[in-house]
C-alpha positions, -999 to +999 in steps of 0.1 A: +003+001-001+014+034-010+016+059+014-011+081-005-035+049+001-022+046+039-028+082+048-063+082+029-077+048+046-062+060+080-084+097+070-118+076+060-114+053+090-108+083+114-145+099+100-160+067+103-157+063+140-168+098+141-195+094+124-202+063+144-200+087+178-223+111+166-247+085+158-246+066+189-251+104+204-278+113+186-298+083+191-290+082+230-299+121+236-322+130+257-325+160+238-356+169+221-361+175+185-359+219+183-354+245+158-328+260+182-297+242+182-287+263+218-286+295+239-267+325+246-273+343+277-266+374+290-275+389+324-267+394+362-270+374+387-303+363+380-291+341+349-253+339+360-246+301+360-212+302+374-193+330+353-188+356+382-174+324+406-150+312+379-133+351+379-139+352+415-141+319+432-159+326+468-193+312+468-203+293+498-232+272+507-260+272+513-265+281+474-273+254+455-289+232+484-321+222+464-311+209+432-274+205+430-266+200+467-234+221+463-224+258+457-227+258+419-219+298+412-260+299+411-277+325+431-303+306+442-310+276+461-314+256+430-320+268+393-327+297+376-350+307+349-322+297+317-320+263+336-352+260+331-355+272+295-328+251+287-341+219+300-380+230+286-361+230+254-341+194+254-310+213+262-277+209+289-273+233+310-258+262+298-216+266+309-206+302+319-183+311+293-153+326+319-153+286+333-124+271+320-126+237+332-155+213+326-173+237+301-194+224+269-203+250+247-219+227+221-253+242+226-242+275+236-227+299+262-237+315+289-218+354+293-242+368+324-223+376+353-236+384+389-233+418+398-230+432+364-248+463+347-260+473+313-241+506+316-200+504+323-196+511+362-181+542+374-159+523+399-142+493+401-158+461+422-139+465+449-155+503+454-186+501+442-195+464+445-204+459+406-188+433+384-167+445+357-181+424+333-210+446+322-228+439+290-203+458+266-183+435+279-204+402+276-211+413+238-172+418+232-168+381+249-195+368+224-182+383+193-146+368+202-165+337+208-180+334+175-147+342+158-127+316+175-155+287+167-146+300+130-110+302+133-109+267+147-135+252+121-113+268+094-085+253+110-104+215+110-112+220+071-081+225+060-064+196+084-093+167+079-105+181+040-123+206+027-158+203+020-169+181+051-189+187+081-169+180+110-179+179+143-160+197+174-161+165+195-140+147+164-112+149+168-111+151+207-106+190+220-129+215+230-166+213+233-174+236+205-203+243+185-205+243+147-199+277+133-237+277+120-256+279+154-254+312+160-280+319+135-299+288+152-301+299+188-320+317+213-301+351+227-317+358+260-307+392+278-320+390+313-300+424+327-310+459+341-316+452+378-279+461+393-286+494+372-313+499+393-302+490+423-275+512+427-293+544+417-332+533+434-322+556+467-326+584+444-351+581+419-348+613+401-310+603+389-324+568+381-352+580+358-323+600+340-305+568+337-336+551+320-333+564+287-291+553+283-301+517+300-328+509+273-307+525+247-276+499+254-296+475+259-314+480+219-275+483+205-267+453+220-295+433+202-289+449+172-254+439+172-263+403+180-284+408+147-257+415+129-235+386+142-262+363+132-288+362+158-323+358+148-342+351+178-343+375+210-360+372+244-356+403+262-368+400+302-383+430+317-375+436+352-391+425+381-412+439+411-376+455+431-405+475+452-414+438+464-378+425+469-370+413+511-331+430+507-345+461+489-372+468+516-348+465+541-314+488+524-332+511+512-353+538+529-389+543+521-419+563+541-445+538+557-467+555+531-451+543+506-457+509+511-490+492+493-512+465+504-491+439+494-458+454+519-443+462+483-425+504+481-449+522+456-422+547+440-398+521+436-421+496+415-438+528+396-405+536+386-394+503+372-429+504+354-418+530+339-385+514+325-407+485+314-432+507+292-398+525+277-382+489+267-411+478+253-416+504+235-385+504+219-383+471+211-417+477+194-398+501+170-364+483+168-384+452+156-398+462+124-361+471+114-348+437+125-357+420+089-365+383+096-360+384+135-380+375+162-378+401+190-397+390+220-406+407+248-407+388+280-432+398+308-416+386+334-422+413+361-462+407+360-458+369+371-430+376+398-455+403+412-481+379+415-459+353+434-452+383+459-488+394+461-504+362+462-477+334+468-505+312+484-524+311+450-487+296+432-481+269+457-460+290+479-466+305+514-440+332+518-440+364+496-416+391+513-397+369+534-358+356+527-355+323+529-310+320+536-305+352+556-305+364+591-331+382+615-363+366+613-392+392+614-411+400+584-382+399+559-353+377+576-330+403+559-295+416+569-279+433+549-246+429+571-256+392+576-265+380+541-269+343+528-232+326+530-224+345+559-217+319+588-242+338+611-271+335+583-291+302+578-316+290+554-354+278+560-358+241+556-384+245+528-372+265+503-402+254+477-423+275+503-408+308+492-401+330+467-368+348+476-342+330+481-317+359+494-335+389+497-324+394+459-332+362+443-356+341+436-359+304+448-356+274+426-397+270+433-404+305+422-380+306+392-397+272+381-434+291+381-419+321+358-400+297+335-437+278+332-451+309+317-421+316+297-425+283+281-464+283+273-455+318+259-483+338+278-459+364+288-445+372+254-453+397+234-460+395+202-470+361+207-441+336+199-454+300+206-422+279+214-437+244+213-446+253+174-407+256+174-397+228+195-408+197+214-408+211+246-397+189+274-424+193+309-400+211+333-423+194+362-404+161+354-371+178+369 
């Protein structure tokens, strides 16, 4: 056998082995049939699956106690909305972009980072408490990720033969997607809460920032569109006037409390923001041909959870599960969840709030059901017509 024939035999044998492996993975996969091959998420701690704690390793128990049985970089006792969305679509949990070991990016990546803002923070994290990985940085990371995926794919084609569609599982190496995934994925943006909380004590200043925040989100969507994105789920902001942590930390008058124990003025400014965000997305939608730009009204369902927890199978609205101090809120900003002096409740499945700022696994599941059934989408976007959805109650 000549050298050429020997090398050709090795290449074809290699390709055959790869095809067999891929076939086995496809047949044995638990993933559902879906038009969307992946998720790309941008956000803060409401959707960070470990990015912040990959950069600043420090998370401790009892975070993660319900579902993962250990801290896994999520600000909750269990899963986040983005986790449930992935499960509903039949996709694996998203790996944080910053996680260097054990990441699997074949079905997307998570660029969210706890304490992140839409607008760049003015001061360092040691002064402001805000993450340096603001939305602009997350967008840059995504563009770099896309470029490197394309470069590696090109190198693979040169090495193993032009014209063949190759998987990054073969040969062994980083678990990366095919370059065409960027046009076949859902892009989720759940960010803005920290822009608000850093200025919530001064409502006039905050109101002046709202147009800037929305403008930056709008510009990010347009850039993601240019990068190939065509399906976008843009989450609005939750009723921050009901979050136990903000009820304790930010001064308010007793006359500013509604019948459900929430701060009226804080919720009003969030409503103003959500209204302007929705109006902006309506305008932008007209300029993005072939794109689905969906406004996701998570605010409405979270507000109902705080106002009527028992109507949704929960017991406690504005009381924190993991905290310190007891009383109506069980929240102490000096002894927050994770502090040795703080403790977690035995029944987080009965709480809306996990740590005073973030939702429990149980609350996130309720919100996720509303997303998956499309009841809080504007305009309508029936996910079940695009994917064979998994019922998340089974997880």
